[in-house]
C-alpha positions in Angstrom: 24.9 -8.0 -6.3 26.0 -4.6 -6.6 24.4 -1.6 -5.2 23.7 1.7 -6.7 22.8 4.8 -5.0 19.5 6.4 -6.2 17.6 9.5 -5.2 20.0 9.5 -2.0 19.2 5.6 -1.0 21.3 2.7 -1.7 19.8 0.0 -3.3 20.5 -3.6 -4.5 21.0 -4.0 -8.6 21.8 -6.4 -10.9 24.4 -6.4 -13.5 21.6 -4.9 -16.0 20.9 -2.0 -13.3 17.2 -3.6 -12.3 16.4 -3.4 -8.8 16.5 -6.8 -7.1 14.5 -5.9 -3.4 11.2 -4.5 -4.8 10.4 -3.4 -0.9 13.5 -0.6 -1.3 11.7 1.1 -4.1 10.0 4.9 -3.7 8.5 7.1 -5.7 11.7 9.5 -5.2 13.6 6.8 -7.0 10.9 6.0 -9.7 11.5 9.8 -10.6 15.4 9.3 -10.5 15.6 5.9 -12.7 12.9 7.5 -15.1 15.2 10.5 -15.8 17.8 7.9 -16.4 15.6 6.3 -19.0 15.0 9.8 -20.7 11.6 10.3 -18.8 11.9 13.8 -17.9 8.7 13.9 -15.9 6.0 11.1 -14.8 2.7 11.8 -15.5 -0.5 10.3 -13.8 -0.7 8.1 -16.9 2.8 7.1 -16.0 1.8 6.5 -12.6 -1.2 4.4 -13.4 0.8 1.8 -15.6 4.1 1.8 -12.3 1.3 1.1 -9.7 -0.4 -1.9 -11.7 2.9 -3.3 -12.2 3.9 -3.1 -8.7 0.4 -4.3 -7.8 0.5 -7.1 -10.4 4.3 -8.0 -9.5 3.4 -8.2 -5.6 0.1 -10.9 -6.3 2.1 -13.0 -8.8 5.8 -12.7 -8.1 7.0 -12.0 -11.4 7.5 -8.8 -13.4 4.3 -8.2 -15.8 5.2 -8.7 -19.9 4.0 -6.0 -22.5 1.1 -8.1 -22.7 0.1 -8.6 -19.3 0.6 -4.4 -18.7 -1.8 -3.3 -21.5 -4.1 -5.7 -20.7 -4.3 -5.1 -17.1 -3.5 -1.4 -16.7 -5.8 -0.3 -19.7 -3.7 1.0 -21.8 -3.0 0.2 -25.6 0.2 -0.9 -26.9 0.7 2.4 -28.8 0.0 4.1 -25.6 2.5 2.4 -23.5 5.4 3.1 -26.4 4.4 6.8 -26.0 4.7 6.8 -22.3 8.1 4.7 -22.3 9.6 4.9 -25.5 12.1 2.1 -26.6 11.2 -1.2 -24.9 8.2 -0.2 -22.8 8.4 -3.3 -20.4 11.8 -3.2 -19.7 11.7 0.3 -19.2 8.6 0.6 -16.7 10.1 -2.6 -14.9 13.2 -0.5 -14.2 11.3 2.4 -13.0 8.8 0.3 -11.0 11.7 -1.1 -9.1 11.0 -4.7 -10.5 13.3 -7.3 -12.4 13.5 -7.3 -16.2 10.4 -8.9 -17.5 10.4 -12.8 -18.9 11.3 -12.9 -22.4 13.0 -9.6 -22.8 16.1 -9.4 -24.3 
């Protein structure tokens, strides 16, 4: 495993840049990763999705897929793509401090 300093905190990441220890995640880290992903500001709609993903992953032990996020967070696929353009499931997983969702390339 590799480490990376994000928002002044050293965290464990895998070779693709996904955090490997969700407990190391903070909201400040989420803001910094979002900026890296091209999202200048996290709105309440972003936080709703991020919080759903973290809660779902904690309960199930797996990073939620796109379909699970849209069903569970109450957003449409179109809204999810607007919030997290170009690969929303992977992008929200990175910002949420979770691993890559199953089935994502």
